[in-house]
Structures are given as C-alpha cells and as structure tokens.
C-alpha positions in Angstrom: 107.3 56.1 70.6 104.6 53.8 69.4 106.1 51.0 71.6 105.9 53.1 74.8 102.3 54.1 73.9 101.4 50.4 73.7 103.1 49.7 77.0 101.1 52.5 78.6 97.8 51.2 77.3 98.6 47.7 78.6 99.4 49.1 82.0 96.2 51.0 82.2 94.2 47.9 81.2 95.8 45.9 84.0 95.1 48.7 86.5 91.4 48.8 85.3 91.0 45.0 85.8 92.5 45.2 89.3 90.1 48.0 90.2 87.2 46.0 88.8 88.2 43.1 91.1 88.1 45.4 94.1 84.6 46.7 93.2 81.7 45.9 95.6 79.3 43.3 94.1 75.6 42.9 95.5 73.4 40.0 94.7 69.6 39.6 95.4 66.8 37.2 94.5 63.5 38.6 93.4 60.5 38.1 93.7 60.1 36.5 97.1 56.7 34.9 97.8 55.6 34.3 101.4 52.5 33.2 103.2 50.6 35.8 105.3 51.6 35.9 109.0 54.8 33.8 108.3 58.4 34.9 108.6 60.4 35.5 105.4 64.0 36.3 104.5 64.8 38.9 101.8 68.1 37.7 100.3 70.9 40.2 99.8 74.6 39.1 99.7 77.7 41.1 98.8 81.4 40.6 98.0 84.4 42.9 97.8 88.0 42.6 96.6 89.8 43.0 99.9 90.9 39.8 101.7 89.5 41.0 105.1 86.1 42.7 105.6 86.5 45.7 108.0 83.2 46.0 109.9 84.0 49.5 110.9 83.8 50.6 107.3 80.7 48.6 106.3 77.2 50.2 106.2 74.0 48.4 105.2 70.6 50.1 104.6 67.3 48.5 103.8 64.6 50.7 102.5 60.9 50.1 101.6 59.0 52.8 99.7 61.7 55.4 100.7 61.5 54.5 104.4 64.4 52.9 106.2 63.3 49.7 107.9 66.7 48.4 109.1 70.3 49.6 109.0 73.8 48.8 110.2 77.1 50.8 110.5 75.4 54.2 110.5 75.7 56.7 113.4 72.3 55.4 114.7 71.6 51.8 113.7 67.9 51.1 113.1 65.8 48.0 113.5 62.0 48.0 113.4 60.1 45.5 115.6 59.6 43.1 112.7 62.8 43.7 110.6 66.2 42.4 111.7 69.8 42.1 110.4 72.3 39.6 111.7 75.7 40.9 112.7 77.2 37.5 112.5 75.9 37.0 109.0 77.2 40.4 107.9 80.8 39.3 108.6 80.3 36.6 106.0 78.8 39.0 103.3 75.2 38.2 104.1 73.0 41.3 104.5 69.7 39.5 104.1 66.7 41.0 106.0 64.4 38.9 108.2 60.8 40.1 108.3 58.5 38.4 110.8 54.7 38.0 110.7 54.3 39.6 107.3 51.0 41.2 106.3 49.5 42.3 103.0 50.7 45.9 103.7 54.4 44.6 103.8 54.3 43.9 100.0 56.4 45.9 97.6 60.0 46.7 96.5 62.7 46.5 99.1 66.2 48.1 98.4 69.3 46.7 99.8 72.2 49.3 99.9 75.7 48.2 100.7 78.4 50.9 101.4 82.0 49.9 101.6 84.2 52.9 100.9 85.0 53.9 98.3 82.2 51.8 96.7 78.4 51.6 97.1 76.0 49.1 95.4 72.3 48.4 95.6 69.9 45.5 95.0 66.1 45.2 94.7 63.9 42.5 96.2 60.2 42.4 95.5 58.1 40.8 98.3 54.7 39.2 97.4 52.3 38.0 100.1 49.8 35.2 99.6 47.4 33.0 101.4 45.6 29.8 100.3 41.8 29.6 100.4 39.5 27.9 102.9 36.9 25.8 101.0 33.4 25.1 102.3 30.4 23.4 100.8 27.0 25.0 101.6 24.5 23.1 99.6 24.8 19.3 100.1 21.0 18.9 100.6 19.3 18.2 97.3 15.9 17.3 95.9 16.1 14.2 93.6 15.2 14.5 89.9 15.0 18.3 90.0 17.6 21.0 89.2 19.6 21.9 92.3 22.3 24.5 92.8 25.5 23.2 94.5 27.5 26.0 96.1 31.2 26.1 96.9 32.8 29.1 98.7 36.6 29.8 98.8 37.3 32.4 101.5 40.2 34.3 103.1 42.7 34.0 100.2 45.2 36.3 98.6 45.9 37.4 95.9 42.4 37.7 94.5 42.8 35.5 91.4 41.3 32.0 91.7 39.9 29.2 89.6 37.3 26.6 90.8 36.4 23.3 89.2 33.9 20.5 90.1 34.5 16.8 90.1 32.4 13.6 90.5 34.3 10.6 91.6 37.5 12.5 90.6 36.2 13.0 87.1 35.9 16.6 86.0 32.3 17.6 85.4 33.1 21.3 85.1 36.5 22.6 84.0 38.4 25.2 86.1 36.8 28.6 85.7 38.0 31.9 87.1 35.5 33.2 89.6 34.8 36.8 90.6 36.6 37.5 93.9 35.2 40.0 96.4 37.5 41.8 98.9 36.9 41.4 102.6 37.5 43.7 105.5 41.0 42.2 106.2 42.0 42.8 102.5 41.8 39.1 101.6 39.2 37.8 99.1 36.3 35.4 98.9 34.7 33.8 95.8 31.8 31.4 95.2 31.2 28.9 92.5 27.8 27.5 91.6 27.0 24.3 89.8 23.5 23.5 88.4 23.0 19.8 88.9 20.1 17.3 88.6 20.8 14.4 91.0 19.3 10.9 90.7 19.5 7.7 92.7 22.8 6.9 91.0 24.4 9.9 92.9 23.7 8.5 96.3 26.9 7.7 98.3 29.0 9.2 95.4 31.9 11.5 96.3 31.7 15.0 94.7 34.6 17.5 95.0 35.1 21.3 94.7 38.6 22.0 93.6 40.4 25.4 94.1 43.3 26.5 91.9 45.3 29.2 93.5 48.9 30.5 93.4 49.4 30.1 97.1 49.1 26.3 96.8 51.7 23.9 95.4 48.8 21.5 94.8 45.2 22.1 94.1 43.1 22.2 97.3 39.8 20.2 97.3 36.7 19.7 99.5 35.0 16.3 99.2 31.4 15.7 100.1 28.4 13.5 99.5 24.8 14.6 98.7 22.0 14.4 101.2 18.6 13.7 99.7 15.4 15.2 100.8 12.6 12.7 101.4 8.9 13.2 101.3 6.9 11.9 104.2 4.1 9.3 104.4 0.8 10.8 105.7 -1.9 9.0 107.6 -5.1 10.5 109.1 -7.0 8.7 111.9 -9.7 7.9 112.8 -11.5 7.4 109.5 -15.1 7.6 111.0 -16.2 10.0 113.7 -18.9 9.7 116.4 -21.5 12.5 116.2 -21.9 15.0 119.0 -18.8 13.8 120.8 -15.4 15.6 121.2 -12.7 13.7 119.3 -9.2 14.3 118.1 -8.2 13.9 114.4 -4.5 13.0 114.0 -2.3 13.8 111.0 0.7 11.5 111.3 3.6 12.8 109.0 6.4 10.2 109.1 9.8 9.5 107.4 10.7 12.9 106.1 14.2 14.5 105.9 15.4 17.0 106.9 13.4 18.5 109.7 12.6 21.7 107.9 8.8 21.2 107.5 5.5 22.8 108.4 2.3 20.8 109.1 -1.1 22.3 109.6 -4.7 21.4 109.5 -6.8 23.5 107.1 -10.3 24.0 108.4 -12.7 26.2 106.4 -9.7 27.9 104.9 -7.9 28.6 108.2 -4.5 26.9 108.9 -3.9 25.6 112.5 -0.4 24.4 113.5 1.3 23.8 116.8 3.2 20.5 116.9 7.0 19.8 117.1 9.2 17.6 114.9 10.7 14.5 116.5 13.9 12.7 115.2 13.7 9.0 114.9 16.3 6.4 115.5 16.9 5.8 111.7 17.8 9.5 111.2 14.4 10.5 109.6 11.9 12.7 111.3 8.3 12.4 112.4 5.6 15.0 113.2 2.0 14.5 114.5 -0.5 17.3 114.2 -3.8 17.1 116.1 -7.2 18.8 115.6 -10.0 18.5 118.2 -13.6 18.8 117.0 -17.1 17.9 118.0 -18.9 17.0 114.7 -22.6 17.4 114.3 -25.0 16.1 111.6 -24.4 19.2 109.5 -20.6 18.5 109.4 -21.0 15.2 107.5 -19.3 15.5 104.2 -17.1 18.5 105.2 -13.6 18.3 103.8 -10.6 19.0 106.1 -7.0 19.0 104.9 -3.6 18.2 106.4 -1.1 20.4 104.6 2.6 19.8 104.5 5.1 22.4 103.3 8.6 21.0 103.0 11.8 22.9 102.2 13.2 22.2 98.8 9.8 21.3 97.2 7.8 23.8 95.2 4.4 22.5 96.1 2.9 21.3 99.4 1.6 17.8 100.1 -2.1 17.9 100.9 -4.0 14.9 102.4 -7.8 15.5 102.5 -10.2 14.1 105.0 -13.9 13.9 104.5 -16.0 13.9 107.7 -17.9 10.6 107.9 -20.2 10.0 110.9 -21.4 6.8 112.5 -25.1 6.0 111.8 -27.1 6.7 114.9 -29.8 4.2 113.8 -27.2 1.5 114.4 -26.7 2.5 118.0 -29.7 0.8 119.5 -29.1 -2.6 117.8 -25.5 -2.3 118.8 -26.4 -1.5 122.3 -28.8 -4.4 122.5 -26.2 -6.7 121.1 -23.6 -5.5 123.6 -26.0 -6.0 126.5 -26.8 -9.5 125.2 -23.1 -10.3 125.0 -22.7 -9.1 128.6 -25.6 -11.3 129.8 -24.2 -14.3 127.8 -20.8 -13.7 129.2 -22.2 -13.4 132.8 -24.1 -16.7 132.3 -21.1 -18.5 130.7 -19.7 -21.3 132.7 -16.3 -21.1 134.5 -14.9 -23.5 132.0 -15.8 -21.2 129.1 -14.1 -18.3 130.9 -11.0 -20.3 131.5 -10.8 -21.3 127.8 -11.1 -17.7 126.8 -8.4 -16.7 129.3 -6.1 -19.4 128.1 -6.5 -18.4 124.4 -5.7 -14.8 125.3 -2.8 -15.9 127.3 -1.4 -17.9 124.4 -2.0 -15.2 121.9 1.2 -13.7 120.3 1.3 -10.2 118.6 4.1 -9.9 116.1 5.0 -6.5 114.6 6.2 -5.9 111.0 9.9 -6.0 110.8 11.3 -2.5 111.3 13.8 -1.7 108.6 15.9 1.6 108.4 14.8 3.9 105.6 18.4 4.2 104.4 20.9 1.4 104.2 24.5 2.1 103.1 26.9 -0.5 101.7 29.5 -1.5 104.2 27.6 0.0 107.1 26.0 -1.7 110.1 22.2 -2.4 109.7 19.8 -3.3 112.4 16.4 -5.1 111.8 13.9 -5.2 114.7 11.1 -7.7 115.4 8.7 -6.9 118.3 6.8 -9.8 120.0 4.1 -9.0 122.6 1.9 -11.3 124.8 0.7 -12.1 128.3 3.1 -15.1 128.7 6.2 -15.1 126.5 8.2 -17.7 128.5 9.7 -20.3 126.2 8.7 -18.4 123.0 11.2 -19.1 120.2 12.2 -16.3 117.8 13.9 -17.3 114.5 15.6 -15.2 111.8 15.8 -16.4 108.2 17.6 -14.9 105.2 16.1 -16.1 101.9 14.5 -19.0 103.8 17.9 -20.1 105.3 17.7 -20.3 109.2 20.5 -18.1 110.7 19.4 -17.6 114.3 17.1 -19.3 116.9 16.5 -17.8 120.3 14.4 -19.0 123.2 13.1 -16.3 125.5 13.5 -17.0 129.3 11.6 -14.3 131.2 13.1 -15.0 134.6 16.6 -13.9 133.4 15.5 -11.4 130.7 17.7 -13.2 128.4 17.6 -15.8 125.6 19.2 -19.2 124.8 20.8 -19.1 121.3 20.7 -22.6 119.8 21.9 -21.8 116.3 25.5 -20.6 115.6 25.2 -17.4 113.7 27.0 -17.2 110.3 29.9 -14.8 110.1 28.8 -11.2 109.9 25.6 -11.6 111.8 24.8 -10.8 115.4 21.6 -10.9 117.5 20.4 -9.0 120.6 17.3 -9.0 122.7 15.6 -6.5 124.9 12.5 -7.0 127.2 9.8 -4.5 128.2 7.1 -5.1 130.9 3.7 -3.3 130.5 2.3 -3.3 134.0 -0.4 -0.8 133.1 -1.6 -3.1 130.3 -2.5 -6.0 132.6 1.0 -7.3 132.9 1.7 -7.8 129.2 5.3 -8.5 128.2 7.2 -7.5 125.1 10.6 -8.5 123.9 12.5 -7.1 120.9 14.7 -9.3 118.8 17.4 -7.4 116.9 19.4 -8.7 113.9 22.7 -6.9 113.2 24.8 -7.2 110.1 27.0 -5.2 107.7 25.2 -4.5 104.4 26.7 -6.3 101.4 25.4 -5.9 97.8 26.2 -9.6 97.0 24.3 -11.0 100.0 21.7 -8.5 100.9 20.5 -6.5 97.9 16.8 -7.6 97.5 17.3 -10.3 100.1 14.1 -11.5 102.0 14.4 -11.5 105.8 11.9 -13.3 107.9 11.2 -13.2 111.6 9.2 -16.3 112.9 7.9 -16.6 116.4 6.3 -19.7 118.0 5.1 -21.1 121.3 6.9 -24.1 122.9 4.4 -26.6 121.7 4.6 -25.2 118.2 0.8 -25.0 118.0 0.9 -21.3 117.6 3.4 -19.7 115.1 3.4 -16.3 113.4 5.9 -14.7 111.0 6.7 -11.5 109.2 8.8 -10.9 106.1 10.6 -7.9 104.5 13.0 -7.2 101.8 16.2 -5.1 102.0 17.1 -2.5 99.4 20.5 -0.8 99.6 19.7 2.9 99.1 21.6 5.0 101.6 23.1 5.2 105.1 21.7 3.4 108.2 22.0 3.7 111.9 21.5 0.7 114.2 
C-alpha cells in the first residue's frame, strides 16, 4: 500500500513538471528611457511549451493606463497611429511594441498581456521620457576689477532635475549645484545659474565653461566662452579758446570705447543736449562725436560746460569739463596790423623768395603717429599703419624697424601707385601700400604703409616699432615710434 502511494506521488510530480514546461512565460525589460520625439521599442517576449506556435490561438494586448493602445489576435485588432506590433516578430515570440515620436504624455506603465490558451501571462514596462538641455551664456560682457554676474541658462530639458557647474581653463571654480528648474509651456524645464566673478587682466583670452549635469546626457554638456571687457573712452574737447561774438562749434570727441551702449551729451546750464550717433572703427572699438553750437559773449567767459558720458556697466558717468576762454580783443588790432604787414612783405618779396618757399612746402613731409589696434591677441594677425602726406611723394622711402632692426624698405612710385621693395621681409612679416589723392587740398598726396604680422609674445611683447620716411636725397627724414602690448584681439 505504501509503495503504491509513493508511485502515485512520483507520477503526480512528473505530470506537474510537464505542465510547468508547457506554461506561458513572458519577459520584459523595465524601465525604458528614451529621448523626446524619438522612436522607442518597449520589449516584451514570450515562450511556450509547444513545439509550434499556432498564430490562430495567440492574442496580444498592450495597455497604457487601462487603455488598449495595440492588440493582435482579437476579433478587432487595434493599432493606434504611433503604436505598432510586428506580425513577423510575433511568430518568433517577440511581442515588443514600437512607439514613434514619443512625447512627455506617453510616459507611464505599459502592460504586455499574452494569451495562449489555456494560459495567460503579463509583463510591465515603464517608459521614461527625457531631453538634454540647451546651454546659452548671456553675460560675457564684463567690467574689469569690479564684481560681475555671469549667467548660464539651461533650457528645454526633461526631467526637471539638473546640476550646473562653472570652470576656468577646465578647472572647477564652482562645484556642481542643483538649480531650481522652472516649467515651460511645452512641459519641459529651464534653469539658470549665476556666478559672481571679479575679472582682471589675467582673465583676457581665457576660456570659461558652464557645464550641465543631466540624466539625458551620457557625458556632461558644456558651453565654452571668453569674456569681453568693457573699455572706457578717451575724451577730447576742441577748440580750447573761443572767439567772442562769433558762432562756433564745440566738439566733444569720445573715442575707443566698447561696446556701443553709451550716451554722450553736453550739459549747458544744467540742461543735457544729445543727438549724435555711434560709429564703429576698424579696430572693433567705437567712436562718438557730440557737437554744441554757441556764440559766446564777454559775459560767458569763465562759464563751465560739461561733456557727460554714461556707459553701460559703469556706475558713474565720465564728465569732462570745459571752461569758456575768449580771445583778447585788445590783441586783434596788433594782430591785424601784423597780418597786413606780412601781406605787404609777401607781395614785395622777390620771385626767388616765393620759389624758395614753394620748394620748401613741396618738400615737406607730414608723418602720422603709428596707428596700433587697441586690442592685440596672441596668434592673431596684427596691422600697423603709417600715414605719409605731402605735395610730392615720388621717390619717398618708407622703412619699418622692429627694435631698431630694419625689416622693410619701400620706395613710393606715384606713376604706378605702387612701391619698390628692396628689403626681403623676415618670415612672418608682410607689407602693403595704399595711395590717396586730395584734389581739393591743392593736389596733396597721401600714401599708407601697412605692416602685417602674427602676434608672438616672444618677439612682440613690448617691442618697439618704428616707421621712418625720407626724401630721395636723404636731406629730409621723419620717423614715429610705438610699442606693442599684447592685451586682446585685433582686426587688420
């Protein structure tokens, strides 16, 4: 009796194991993370004990939040526009669901139900949507040696948890910090990080970075930038002495500022007068000229006028005062007598004297200061300009020196608007010439000599450049000197 009972138990065990091998098995992978507006596959596979899968018995149902989004094998198969099952894959036990162009609203738990009589089994897949941030820097313009606020904005990301850090030359200057994320109309998020920073000249041409840390990115996303420094202008008021009882124009010349956000006005008896426009210069800086027309009388002597400059990023304005100074009327008569005497003497002068004077004027050379860009950046092209003006420039020689070493010699030939170069330029240097004729100035000529090179700290930091101009007979020679300081970017 006991033996038969044991045999029966063994038989039941074997039958149970056979039944288990025939049971339907469903496998899923969860969670699934996907970028917004991409296509994603929700994995769901199944296996069964029979050797051949009968498709007429198989039924597959995908549900999301209680709503059927796709089905197979039912009386009415269902497939929404963005959800699809593959008949071919179902034959191989793959019931995965393809979702296209997913949105934030598509997130949640998806249930995969497999029915293969007499069994039914389910699996759950969680879908998570995400989107990496877009990074923008909105405060590169800074005022040196004062506290500035750098601003980095990360926008259009999902989910709404993000950390932002700051770097200088890839060294962390502020560790990652979770920032408050604000929702947008399209259900993504935006967050802004602020860094209080006091820049100095050492920060010029240095790369700063705003780094975003977000789950949608395999690696941290960064935005690199360099600071742009505000520059105060130089102010010059002309003329310095006015003529009484005559209409004249005072000029306030505001030069070399950056950026163009500036307001210039004359302050006359407490009233501000402003109307001029800003003009951009070739070196990237800006210039503005403000005029004030007046007819000063004797009672205006000693009156104080002001040229006032408000510049963005600076707390206080620049003010250049001008005190009205008038010419002494008592000096007019002697001056007039002297002028008349000069005219008489000139009229009585011999033709030889006139020719001598004419010859001197013709031989006279006017050489400008060397024009140097306000910002010169290492490794960038630099252009120095030397302007020569005169009545007869044919045969004039223009030489360029670096630290008293001759590097270029050009002879101006007016008939071809060109120059003969007699010195082979060292590597890295290039010269260029441009001519201008001033017919309205009595036929005067001007030619510009340009020296081009790429800025190098070894060769050019503090180097002295000299432009020397001379007549063919060498009896007349003039020169101008300047030093180069590598402080920023330059445009030739």
